[in-house]
PyMOL Python script that loads the backbone (N, CA, C, O; Angstrom):
from pymol import cmd

cmd.read_pdbstr("""\
ATOM      1  N   MET A   1       0.802  -1.117   0.218  1.00  0.00           N
ATOM      2  CA  MET A   1      -0.291  -0.092   0.191  1.00  0.00           C
ATOM      3  C   MET A   1       1.091   1.479  -0.269  1.00  0.00           C
ATOM      4  O   MET A   1       1.801   2.000   0.591  1.00  0.00           O
ATOM      5  N   SER A   2       1.093   1.692  -1.077  1.00  0.00           N
ATOM      6  CA  SER A   2       2.340   2.785  -1.706  1.00  0.00           C
ATOM      7  C   SER A   2       1.432   4.087  -1.592  1.00  0.00           C
ATOM      8  O   SER A   2       0.232   4.252  -1.812  1.00  0.00           O
ATOM      9  N   ILE A   3       2.133   4.692  -1.295  1.00  0.00           N
ATOM     10  CA  ILE A   3       1.523   6.431  -1.601  1.00  0.00           C
ATOM     11  C   ILE A   3       1.491   6.640  -3.184  1.00  0.00           C
ATOM     12  O   ILE A   3       2.191   5.822  -3.780  1.00  0.00           O
ATOM     13  N   ASP A   4       0.847   7.534  -3.962  1.00  0.00           N
ATOM     14  CA  ASP A   4       0.927   7.458  -5.050  1.00  0.00           C
ATOM     15  C   ASP A   4       1.323   9.018  -5.322  1.00  0.00           C
ATOM     16  O   ASP A   4       0.529   9.861  -4.904  1.00  0.00           O
ATOM     17  N   ILE A   5       2.419   9.421  -5.949  1.00  0.00           N
ATOM     18  CA  ILE A   5       3.312  11.045  -5.153  1.00  0.00           C
ATOM     19  C   ILE A   5       2.634  11.980  -6.044  1.00  0.00           C
ATOM     20  O   ILE A   5       2.437  13.135  -5.667  1.00  0.00           O
ATOM     21  N   ASN A   6       2.256  11.572  -7.208  1.00  0.00           N
ATOM     22  CA  ASN A   6       2.105  12.240  -7.974  1.00  0.00           C
ATOM     23  C   ASN A   6       0.811  13.057  -7.774  1.00  0.00           C
ATOM     24  O   ASN A   6       0.733  14.272  -7.957  1.00  0.00           O
ATOM     25  N   LEU A   7      -0.352  12.125  -7.316  1.00  0.00           N
ATOM     26  CA  LEU A   7      -1.730  13.108  -6.268  1.00  0.00           C
ATOM     27  C   LEU A   7      -1.547  13.328  -5.569  1.00  0.00           C
ATOM     28  O   LEU A   7      -2.267  14.198  -5.078  1.00  0.00           O
ATOM     29  N   LEU A   8      -0.214  12.715  -4.621  1.00  0.00           N
ATOM     30  CA  LEU A   8      -0.176  14.066  -3.467  1.00  0.00           C
ATOM     31  C   LEU A   8       0.209  14.797  -3.128  1.00  0.00           C
ATOM     32  O   LEU A   8       0.198  15.230  -1.975  1.00  0.00           O
ATOM     33  N   ARG A   9       0.767  15.244  -4.208  1.00  0.00           N
ATOM     34  CA  ARG A   9       1.760  16.859  -4.491  1.00  0.00           C
ATOM     35  C   ARG A   9       0.356  17.405  -5.241  1.00  0.00           C
ATOM     36  O   ARG A   9       0.113  18.457  -4.649  1.00  0.00           O
ATOM     37  N   LYS A  10      -0.721  17.190  -6.295  1.00  0.00           N
ATOM     38  CA  LYS A  10      -2.071  17.096  -6.691  1.00  0.00           C
ATOM     39  C   LYS A  10      -2.487  18.116  -5.835  1.00  0.00           C
ATOM     40  O   LYS A  10      -2.616  19.336  -5.929  1.00  0.00           O
ATOM     41  N   GLY A  11      -2.701  17.076  -4.777  1.00  0.00           N
ATOM     42  CA  GLY A  11      -4.119  16.907  -3.343  1.00  0.00           C
ATOM     43  C   GLY A  11      -3.081  18.664  -2.808  1.00  0.00           C
ATOM     44  O   GLY A  11      -3.596  19.764  -2.612  1.00  0.00           O
ATOM     45  N   LEU A  12      -1.701  18.329  -2.722  1.00  0.00           N
ATOM     46  CA  LEU A  12      -1.452  19.217  -1.334  1.00  0.00           C
ATOM     47  C   LEU A  12      -1.788  20.868  -1.991  1.00  0.00           C
ATOM     48  O   LEU A  12      -2.314  21.778  -1.350  1.00  0.00           O
ATOM     49  N   ILE A  13      -1.291  20.939  -3.531  1.00  0.00           N
ATOM     50  CA  ILE A  13      -1.509  22.145  -4.347  1.00  0.00           C
ATOM     51  C   ILE A  13      -2.491  22.419  -4.182  1.00  0.00           C
ATOM     52  O   ILE A  13      -2.479  23.648  -4.113  1.00  0.00           O
ATOM     53  N   ARG A  14      -3.964  21.882  -3.988  1.00  0.00           N
ATOM     54  CA  ARG A  14      -4.974  21.978  -3.584  1.00  0.00           C
ATOM     55  C   ARG A  14      -5.529  22.638  -2.513  1.00  0.00           C
ATOM     56  O   ARG A  14      -6.128  23.705  -2.379  1.00  0.00           O
ATOM     57  N   LEU A  15      -5.067  21.436  -1.531  1.00  0.00           N
ATOM     58  CA  LEU A  15      -5.341  21.985   0.145  1.00  0.00           C
ATOM     59  C   LEU A  15      -4.521  23.346  -0.102  1.00  0.00           C
ATOM     60  O   LEU A  15      -5.007  24.445   0.164  1.00  0.00           O
ATOM     61  N   ALA A  16      -3.558  23.216  -0.501  1.00  0.00           N
ATOM     62  CA  ALA A  16      -3.044  24.922  -0.371  1.00  0.00           C
ATOM     63  C   ALA A  16      -3.902  26.705  -0.595  1.00  0.00           C
ATOM     64  O   ALA A  16      -4.023  27.769   0.011  1.00  0.00           O
ATOM     65  N   ILE A  17      -4.363  25.961  -2.047  1.00  0.00           N
ATOM     66  CA  ILE A  17      -5.244  26.589  -2.117  1.00  0.00           C
ATOM     67  C   ILE A  17      -6.642  27.240  -1.870  1.00  0.00           C
ATOM     68  O   ILE A  17      -6.994  28.324  -2.337  1.00  0.00           O
ATOM     69  N   LEU A  18      -7.520  26.279  -0.927  1.00  0.00           N
ATOM     70  CA  LEU A  18      -8.634  25.686  -0.137  1.00  0.00           C
ATOM     71  C   LEU A  18      -8.151  26.716   0.857  1.00  0.00           C
ATOM     72  O   LEU A  18      -8.834  27.717   1.077  1.00  0.00           O
ATOM     73  N   VAL A  19      -7.150  26.535   1.384  1.00  0.00           N
ATOM     74  CA  VAL A  19      -6.608  27.593   2.676  1.00  0.00           C
ATOM     75  C   VAL A  19      -6.645  28.876   2.419  1.00  0.00           C
ATOM     76  O   VAL A  19      -7.168  29.755   3.104  1.00  0.00           O
ATOM     77  N   ILE A  20      -5.839  29.021   0.985  1.00  0.00           N
ATOM     78  CA  ILE A  20      -6.448  30.258   0.033  1.00  0.00           C
ATOM     79  C   ILE A  20      -8.114  31.522   0.555  1.00  0.00           C
ATOM     80  O   ILE A  20      -8.441  32.587   1.078  1.00  0.00           O
ATOM     81  N   LEU A  21      -8.683  30.060  -0.243  1.00  0.00           N
ATOM     82  CA  LEU A  21     -10.129  30.057  -0.296  1.00  0.00           C
ATOM     83  C   LEU A  21     -10.524  30.402   0.579  1.00  0.00           C
ATOM     84  O   LEU A  21     -11.086  31.481   0.393  1.00  0.00           O
ATOM     85  N   PHE A  22     -10.602  29.783   2.436  1.00  0.00           N
ATOM     86  CA  PHE A  22     -11.520  30.245   2.861  1.00  0.00           C
ATOM     87  C   PHE A  22     -10.764  31.229   3.606  1.00  0.00           C
ATOM     88  O   PHE A  22     -11.225  31.047   4.733  1.00  0.00           O
ATOM     89  N   ILE A  23     -10.064  31.981   3.699  1.00  0.00           N
ATOM     90  CA  ILE A  23      -9.574  32.951   4.018  1.00  0.00           C
ATOM     91  C   ILE A  23     -10.086  34.097   3.027  1.00  0.00           C
ATOM     92  O   ILE A  23     -10.504  35.041   3.696  1.00  0.00           O
ATOM     93  N   VAL A  24     -10.159  34.254   2.078  1.00  0.00           N
ATOM     94  CA  VAL A  24     -10.568  35.055   0.957  1.00  0.00           C
ATOM     95  C   VAL A  24     -12.134  35.002   0.740  1.00  0.00           C
ATOM     96  O   VAL A  24     -12.777  35.950   1.192  1.00  0.00           O
ATOM     97  N   THR A  25     -12.543  34.385   0.346  1.00  0.00           N
ATOM     98  CA  THR A  25     -14.044  34.751   0.487  1.00  0.00           C
ATOM     99  C   THR A  25     -15.241  34.932   1.559  1.00  0.00           C
ATOM    100  O   THR A  25     -16.445  34.977   1.310  1.00  0.00           O
ATOM    101  N   PRO A  26     -14.525  35.037   2.970  1.00  0.00           N
ATOM    102  CA  PRO A  26     -15.181  35.623   3.969  1.00  0.00           C
ATOM    103  C   PRO A  26     -14.955  36.920   3.525  1.00  0.00           C
ATOM    104  O   PRO A  26     -15.861  37.544   2.974  1.00  0.00           O
ATOM    105  N   ILE A  27     -13.637  37.493   3.735  1.00  0.00           N
ATOM    106  CA  ILE A  27     -13.346  38.478   3.589  1.00  0.00           C
ATOM    107  C   ILE A  27     -14.019  39.333   2.750  1.00  0.00           C
ATOM    108  O   ILE A  27     -14.353  40.453   3.136  1.00  0.00           O
ATOM    109  N   ILE A  28     -14.361  38.747   1.146  1.00  0.00           N
ATOM    110  CA  ILE A  28     -15.468  39.060  -0.221  1.00  0.00           C
ATOM    111  C   ILE A  28     -16.572  40.314   0.438  1.00  0.00           C
ATOM    112  O   ILE A  28     -16.845  41.510   0.337  1.00  0.00           O
ATOM    113  N   THR A  29     -17.158  38.382   1.562  1.00  0.00           N
ATOM    114  CA  THR A  29     -18.732  38.932   1.576  1.00  0.00           C
ATOM    115  C   THR A  29     -19.064  39.704   2.556  1.00  0.00           C
ATOM    116  O   THR A  29     -20.162  40.223   2.759  1.00  0.00           O
ATOM    117  N   THR A  30     -17.822  39.805   3.353  1.00  0.00           N
ATOM    118  CA  THR A  30     -17.681  41.121   4.477  1.00  0.00           C
ATOM    119  C   THR A  30     -17.149  42.368   3.807  1.00  0.00           C
ATOM    120  O   THR A  30     -17.520  43.433   4.300  1.00  0.00           O
ATOM    121  N   MET A  31     -16.538  42.399   3.020  1.00  0.00           N
ATOM    122  CA  MET A  31     -16.596  43.444   2.565  1.00  0.00           C
ATOM    123  C   MET A  31     -17.666  44.250   2.116  1.00  0.00           C
ATOM    124  O   MET A  31     -17.872  45.368   2.590  1.00  0.00           O
ATOM    125  N   GLY A  32     -18.364  43.739   1.219  1.00  0.00           N
ATOM    126  CA  GLY A  32     -19.851  43.837   0.871  1.00  0.00           C
ATOM    127  C   GLY A  32     -20.914  44.414   1.502  1.00  0.00           C
ATOM    128  O   GLY A  32     -21.771  45.266   1.266  1.00  0.00           O
ATOM    129  N   PHE A  33     -20.561  43.624   2.441  1.00  0.00           N
ATOM    130  CA  PHE A  33     -21.991  43.832   3.051  1.00  0.00           C
ATOM    131  C   PHE A  33     -21.801  45.240   4.143  1.00  0.00           C
ATOM    132  O   PHE A  33     -22.734  45.906   4.590  1.00  0.00           O
ATOM    133  N   LYS A  34     -20.195  45.481   4.437  1.00  0.00           N
ATOM    134  CA  LYS A  34     -20.418  47.101   5.284  1.00  0.00           C
ATOM    135  C   LYS A  34     -20.023  47.586   3.915  1.00  0.00           C
ATOM    136  O   LYS A  34     -18.928  48.109   4.120  1.00  0.00           O
ATOM    137  N   GLY A  35     -20.250  47.686   2.859  1.00  0.00           N
ATOM    138  CA  GLY A  35     -20.306  48.487   1.648  1.00  0.00           C
ATOM    139  C   GLY A  35     -21.472  48.850   1.440  1.00  0.00           C
ATOM    140  O   GLY A  35     -21.673  49.938   0.901  1.00  0.00           O
ATOM    141  N   ILE A  36     -22.708  47.877   1.886  1.00  0.00           N
ATOM    142  CA  ILE A  36     -23.861  48.483   2.213  1.00  0.00           C
ATOM    143  C   ILE A  36     -24.357  49.496   2.998  1.00  0.00           C
ATOM    144  O   ILE A  36     -24.998  50.544   2.926  1.00  0.00           O
ATOM    145  N   GLU A  37     -23.511  48.379   4.193  1.00  0.00           N
ATOM    146  CA  GLU A  37     -24.169  49.894   5.525  1.00  0.00           C
ATOM    147  C   GLU A  37     -22.897  50.945   5.169  1.00  0.00           C
ATOM    148  O   GLU A  37     -22.041  50.380   5.850  1.00  0.00           O
ATOM    149  N   LYS A  38     -22.488  51.613   4.817  1.00  0.00           N
ATOM    150  CA  LYS A  38     -21.320  52.821   4.305  1.00  0.00           C
ATOM    151  C   LYS A  38     -22.480  53.429   2.594  1.00  0.00           C
ATOM    152  O   LYS A  38     -23.222  54.410   2.654  1.00  0.00           O
ATOM    153  N   PHE A  39     -22.402  53.005   1.966  1.00  0.00           N
ATOM    154  CA  PHE A  39     -22.541  53.597   0.749  1.00  0.00           C
ATOM    155  C   PHE A  39     -24.057  53.545   0.780  1.00  0.00           C
ATOM    156  O   PHE A  39     -24.662  52.578   1.241  1.00  0.00           O
ATOM    157  N   THR A  40     -24.825  54.935   0.123  1.00  0.00           N
ATOM    158  CA  THR A  40     -26.110  54.660  -0.072  1.00  0.00           C
ATOM    159  C   THR A  40     -26.513  55.261  -1.342  1.00  0.00           C
ATOM    160  O   THR A  40     -27.632  55.690  -1.622  1.00  0.00           O
ATOM    161  N   GLU A  41     -25.196  55.233  -2.266  1.00  0.00           N
ATOM    162  CA  GLU A  41     -25.970  56.101  -3.708  1.00  0.00           C
ATOM    163  C   GLU A  41     -25.715  55.126  -4.729  1.00  0.00           C
ATOM    164  O   GLU A  41     -25.277  54.122  -4.166  1.00  0.00           O
ATOM    165  N   SER A  42     -25.794  54.934  -6.110  1.00  0.00           N
ATOM    166  CA  SER A  42     -26.245  53.524  -6.724  1.00  0.00           C
ATOM    167  C   SER A  42     -24.858  53.310  -7.581  1.00  0.00           C
ATOM    168  O   SER A  42     -24.568  52.141  -7.833  1.00  0.00           O
ATOM    169  N   PRO A  43     -24.188  54.100  -7.939  1.00  0.00           N
ATOM    170  CA  PRO A  43     -23.387  52.814  -8.190  1.00  0.00           C
ATOM    171  C   PRO A  43     -21.720  51.972  -7.415  1.00  0.00           C
ATOM    172  O   PRO A  43     -20.830  51.131  -7.543  1.00  0.00           O
ATOM    173  N   GLN A  44     -22.390  53.192  -6.506  1.00  0.00           N
ATOM    174  CA  GLN A  44     -21.343  52.191  -5.262  1.00  0.00           C
ATOM    175  C   GLN A  44     -21.931  50.863  -4.811  1.00  0.00           C
ATOM    176  O   GLN A  44     -21.411  49.748  -4.783  1.00  0.00           O
ATOM    177  N   LEU A  45     -23.226  51.294  -4.442  1.00  0.00           N
ATOM    178  CA  LEU A  45     -23.999  50.312  -3.844  1.00  0.00           C
ATOM    179  C   LEU A  45     -24.466  49.192  -4.728  1.00  0.00           C
ATOM    180  O   LEU A  45     -25.095  48.234  -4.279  1.00  0.00           O
ATOM    181  N   TYR A  46     -24.147  49.329  -5.983  1.00  0.00           N
ATOM    182  CA  TYR A  46     -24.170  48.098  -6.693  1.00  0.00           C
ATOM    183  C   TYR A  46     -22.908  47.158  -6.844  1.00  0.00           C
ATOM    184  O   TYR A  46     -22.898  45.934  -6.979  1.00  0.00           O
ATOM    185  N   VAL A  47     -21.492  48.335  -6.769  1.00  0.00           N
ATOM    186  CA  VAL A  47     -20.249  47.048  -6.268  1.00  0.00           C
ATOM    187  C   VAL A  47     -20.535  46.550  -4.932  1.00  0.00           C
ATOM    188  O   VAL A  47     -19.892  45.504  -4.836  1.00  0.00           O
ATOM    189  N   SER A  48     -21.209  46.776  -3.786  1.00  0.00           N
ATOM    190  CA  SER A  48     -21.543  45.981  -2.718  1.00  0.00           C
ATOM    191  C   SER A  48     -21.989  44.953  -3.196  1.00  0.00           C
ATOM    192  O   SER A  48     -21.405  43.869  -3.178  1.00  0.00           O
ATOM    193  N   TYR A  49     -23.327  45.224  -3.789  1.00  0.00           N
ATOM    194  CA  TYR A  49     -24.004  44.112  -3.886  1.00  0.00           C
ATOM    195  C   TYR A  49     -23.440  42.738  -4.687  1.00  0.00           C
ATOM    196  O   TYR A  49     -23.755  41.548  -4.673  1.00  0.00           O
ATOM    197  N   PHE A  50     -22.188  43.754  -5.566  1.00  0.00           N
ATOM    198  CA  PHE A  50     -21.566  42.770  -6.785  1.00  0.00           C
ATOM    199  C   PHE A  50     -20.579  41.781  -5.441  1.00  0.00           C
ATOM    200  O   PHE A  50     -20.691  40.556  -5.481  1.00  0.00           O
ATOM    201  N   LEU A  51     -19.832  42.308  -4.531  1.00  0.00           N
ATOM    202  CA  LEU A  51     -19.110  41.813  -4.089  1.00  0.00           C
ATOM    203  C   LEU A  51     -19.883  40.830  -2.398  1.00  0.00           C
ATOM    204  O   LEU A  51     -19.244  40.124  -1.618  1.00  0.00           O
ATOM    205  N   ILE A  52     -20.911  41.068  -2.364  1.00  0.00           N
ATOM    206  CA  ILE A  52     -21.484  39.866  -2.083  1.00  0.00           C
ATOM    207  C   ILE A  52     -21.841  39.009  -2.600  1.00  0.00           C
ATOM    208  O   ILE A  52     -21.825  37.897  -2.072  1.00  0.00           O
ATOM    209  N   PHE A  53     -22.331  39.243  -3.924  1.00  0.00           N
ATOM    210  CA  PHE A  53     -22.385  37.997  -4.943  1.00  0.00           C
ATOM    211  C   PHE A  53     -21.426  37.551  -5.003  1.00  0.00           C
ATOM    212  O   PHE A  53     -21.345  36.380  -4.633  1.00  0.00           O
ATOM    213  N   LEU A  54     -20.283  38.195  -5.464  1.00  0.00           N
ATOM    214  CA  LEU A  54     -18.876  37.008  -5.577  1.00  0.00           C
ATOM    215  C   LEU A  54     -18.616  36.208  -4.080  1.00  0.00           C
ATOM    216  O   LEU A  54     -18.787  35.009  -3.859  1.00  0.00           O
ATOM    217  N   GLY A  55     -18.176  37.199  -3.185  1.00  0.00           N
ATOM    218  CA  GLY A  55     -18.601  36.499  -1.992  1.00  0.00           C
ATOM    219  C   GLY A  55     -18.444  34.743  -1.897  1.00  0.00           C
ATOM    220  O   GLY A  55     -17.551  33.898  -1.843  1.00  0.00           O
ATOM    221  N   LEU A  56     -20.320  34.847  -1.923  1.00  0.00           N
ATOM    222  CA  LEU A  56     -21.478  33.775  -1.451  1.00  0.00           C
ATOM    223  C   LEU A  56     -21.167  32.673  -2.087  1.00  0.00           C
ATOM    224  O   LEU A  56     -21.294  31.570  -1.554  1.00  0.00           O
ATOM    225  N   SER A  57     -20.494  32.926  -3.929  1.00  0.00           N
ATOM    226  CA  SER A  57     -20.179  32.018  -4.956  1.00  0.00           C
ATOM    227  C   SER A  57     -19.266  31.633  -5.167  1.00  0.00           C
ATOM    228  O   SER A  57     -19.117  30.697  -5.951  1.00  0.00           O
ATOM    229  N   GLY A  58     -18.209  32.274  -4.479  1.00  0.00           N
ATOM    230  CA  GLY A  58     -16.702  31.960  -3.693  1.00  0.00           C
ATOM    231  C   GLY A  58     -16.848  30.716  -2.627  1.00  0.00           C
ATOM    232  O   GLY A  58     -16.105  29.829  -2.206  1.00  0.00           O
ATOM    233  N   ILE A  59     -18.020  31.075  -2.448  1.00  0.00           N
ATOM    234  CA  ILE A  59     -17.838  30.202  -0.236  1.00  0.00           C
ATOM    235  C   ILE A  59     -18.810  28.848  -1.026  1.00  0.00           C
ATOM    236  O   ILE A  59     -18.821  27.730  -0.512  1.00  0.00           O
ATOM    237  N   ILE A  60     -19.291  29.041  -1.828  1.00  0.00           N
ATOM    238  CA  ILE A  60     -20.109  27.958  -2.647  1.00  0.00           C
ATOM    239  C   ILE A  60     -19.067  26.938  -3.142  1.00  0.00           C
ATOM    240  O   ILE A  60     -18.866  25.809  -2.694  1.00  0.00           O
ATOM    241  N   PHE A  61     -18.503  27.506  -4.063  1.00  0.00           N
ATOM    242  CA  PHE A  61     -16.879  27.208  -4.693  1.00  0.00           C
ATOM    243  C   PHE A  61     -16.281  26.544  -3.745  1.00  0.00           C
ATOM    244  O   PHE A  61     -16.325  25.319  -3.858  1.00  0.00           O
ATOM    245  N   THR A  62     -15.808  26.920  -2.966  1.00  0.00           N
ATOM    246  CA  THR A  62     -14.883  26.603  -1.558  1.00  0.00           C
ATOM    247  C   THR A  62     -15.576  25.208  -1.015  1.00  0.00           C
ATOM    248  O   THR A  62     -14.850  24.293  -0.627  1.00  0.00           O
ATOM    249  N   ILE A  63     -16.405  25.136  -1.008  1.00  0.00           N
ATOM    250  CA  ILE A  63     -17.537  23.909  -0.526  1.00  0.00           C
ATOM    251  C   ILE A  63     -17.174  22.735  -1.400  1.00  0.00           C
ATOM    252  O   ILE A  63     -17.074  21.576  -0.996  1.00  0.00           O
ATOM    253  N   TYR A  64     -16.996  23.132  -2.582  1.00  0.00           N
ATOM    254  CA  TYR A  64     -16.797  21.980  -3.543  1.00  0.00           C
ATOM    255  C   TYR A  64     -15.571  21.618  -3.732  1.00  0.00           C
ATOM    256  O   TYR A  64     -15.175  20.469  -3.534  1.00  0.00           O
ATOM    257  N   PHE A  65     -14.468  23.085  -4.354  1.00  0.00           N
ATOM    258  CA  PHE A  65     -13.064  22.566  -4.258  1.00  0.00           C
ATOM    259  C   PHE A  65     -12.541  21.617  -3.063  1.00  0.00           C
ATOM    260  O   PHE A  65     -11.432  21.114  -3.244  1.00  0.00           O
ATOM    261  N   ALA A  66     -13.164  21.340  -1.955  1.00  0.00           N
ATOM    262  CA  ALA A  66     -13.265  21.289  -0.786  1.00  0.00           C
ATOM    263  C   ALA A  66     -13.019  19.656  -0.934  1.00  0.00           C
ATOM    264  O   ALA A  66     -11.982  18.995  -0.879  1.00  0.00           O
ATOM    265  N   PHE A  67     -14.474  19.258  -1.154  1.00  0.00           N
ATOM    266  CA  PHE A  67     -14.619  17.468  -1.894  1.00  0.00           C
ATOM    267  C   PHE A  67     -13.448  17.203  -3.123  1.00  0.00           C
ATOM    268  O   PHE A  67     -12.918  16.092  -3.120  1.00  0.00           O
ATOM    269  N   LYS A  68     -13.158  17.887  -3.852  1.00  0.00           N
ATOM    270  CA  LYS A  68     -12.284  17.755  -4.690  1.00  0.00           C
ATOM    271  C   LYS A  68     -10.969  17.223  -4.094  1.00  0.00           C
ATOM    272  O   LYS A  68     -10.334  16.185  -4.277  1.00  0.00           O
ATOM    273  N   ALA A  69     -10.838  18.000  -3.534  1.00  0.00           N
ATOM    274  CA  ALA A  69      -9.058  18.508  -3.333  1.00  0.00           C
ATOM    275  C   ALA A  69      -8.862  17.145  -1.553  1.00  0.00           C
ATOM    276  O   ALA A  69      -7.826  16.559  -1.239  1.00  0.00           O
ATOM    277  N   PHE A  70     -10.059  17.083  -0.897  1.00  0.00           N
ATOM    278  CA  PHE A  70     -10.012  16.145  -0.296  1.00  0.00           C
ATOM    279  C   PHE A  70     -10.342  14.127  -1.072  1.00  0.00           C
ATOM    280  O   PHE A  70     -10.057  12.990  -0.695  1.00  0.00           O
ATOM    281  N   SER A  71     -11.043  14.730  -2.219  1.00  0.00           N
ATOM    282  CA  SER A  71     -10.962  13.226  -2.835  1.00  0.00           C
ATOM    283  C   SER A  71     -10.130  13.203  -3.411  1.00  0.00           C
ATOM    284  O   SER A  71     -10.183  12.054  -3.849  1.00  0.00           O
ATOM    285  N   ILE A  72      -8.833  13.863  -4.021  1.00  0.00           N
ATOM    286  CA  ILE A  72      -7.678  13.632  -4.550  1.00  0.00           C
ATOM    287  C   ILE A  72      -6.562  13.065  -3.440  1.00  0.00           C
ATOM    288  O   ILE A  72      -5.922  12.043  -3.686  1.00  0.00           O
ATOM    289  N   LEU A  73      -6.429  13.619  -2.521  1.00  0.00           N
ATOM    290  CA  LEU A  73      -6.118  13.177  -1.405  1.00  0.00           C
ATOM    291  C   LEU A  73      -6.591  11.455  -0.567  1.00  0.00           C
ATOM    292  O   LEU A  73      -5.914  10.740   0.171  1.00  0.00           O
ATOM    293  N   LYS A  74      -7.568  11.332  -0.931  1.00  0.00           N
ATOM    294  CA  LYS A  74      -8.342   9.909  -0.614  1.00  0.00           C
ATOM    295  C   LYS A  74      -7.642   9.038  -1.400  1.00  0.00           C
ATOM    296  O   LYS A  74      -7.204   7.977  -0.955  1.00  0.00           O
ATOM    297  N   LYS A  75      -7.402   9.641  -3.313  1.00  0.00           N
ATOM    298  CA  LYS A  75      -7.522   8.566  -3.799  1.00  0.00           C
ATOM    299  C   LYS A  75      -5.342   8.037  -3.703  1.00  0.00           C
ATOM    300  O   LYS A  75      -4.749   7.013  -4.042  1.00  0.00           O
ATOM    301  N   ALA A  76      -4.892   9.260  -3.130  1.00  0.00           N
ATOM    302  CA  ALA A  76      -3.188   9.428  -3.165  1.00  0.00           C
ATOM    303  C   ALA A  76      -2.806   8.142  -2.236  1.00  0.00           C
ATOM    304  O   ALA A  76      -1.942   7.295  -2.462  1.00  0.00           O
ATOM    305  N   PHE A  77      -3.580   8.226  -1.270  1.00  0.00           N
ATOM    306  CA  PHE A  77      -3.523   8.186   0.161  1.00  0.00           C
ATOM    307  C   PHE A  77      -3.824   6.072   0.315  1.00  0.00           C
ATOM    308  O   PHE A  77      -3.169   5.206   0.896  1.00  0.00           O
ATOM    309  N   PHE A  78      -4.896   6.020  -0.390  1.00  0.00           N
ATOM    310  CA  PHE A  78      -5.188   4.725   0.025  1.00  0.00           C
ATOM    311  C   PHE A  78      -5.658   4.350  -1.647  1.00  0.00           C
ATOM    312  O   PHE A  78      -6.695   3.722  -1.858  1.00  0.00           O
ATOM    313  N   ASN A  79      -5.111   4.636  -2.338  1.00  0.00           N
ATOM    314  CA  ASN A  79      -4.795   3.921  -4.449  1.00  0.00           C
ATOM    315  C   ASN A  79      -6.271   3.519  -4.017  1.00  0.00           C
ATOM    316  O   ASN A  79      -6.590   2.624  -3.234  1.00  0.00           O
ATOM    317  N   GLU A  80      -7.211   4.517  -4.810  1.00  0.00           N
ATOM    318  CA  GLU A  80      -8.336   4.456  -4.787  1.00  0.00           C
ATOM    319  C   GLU A  80      -8.470   4.254  -6.187  1.00  0.00           C
ATOM    320  O   GLU A  80      -7.338   4.468  -6.620  1.00  0.00           O
ATOM    321  N   ILE A  81      -9.137   3.993  -7.046  1.00  0.00           N
ATOM    322  CA  ILE A  81      -9.423   4.281  -8.867  1.00  0.00           C
ATOM    323  C   ILE A  81     -10.709   5.041  -8.442  1.00  0.00           C
ATOM    324  O   ILE A  81     -11.441   5.542  -9.297  1.00  0.00           O
TER     325      ILE A  81
END
""", "prot")
cmd.dss("prot")
cmd.show_as("cartoon", "prot")
cmd.util.cbc("prot")
cmd.orient("prot")
């Protein structure tokens, strides 16, 4: 039962990207909500709504990406096809 080094490398790279996504997406969402409280004019308010949409989409993508990253790591450790 050996470890597949290529899959392990790919999984660890995806895990590093996942950590960055875990940090960035809540920050973007928070910036959007704070922008709604601060801005009242139309163009700036639309940017705030866009940031909220981008942040929430990023959170959904992060959850999907986490499942994919851990699936690759599982395949690397347990030699599943």
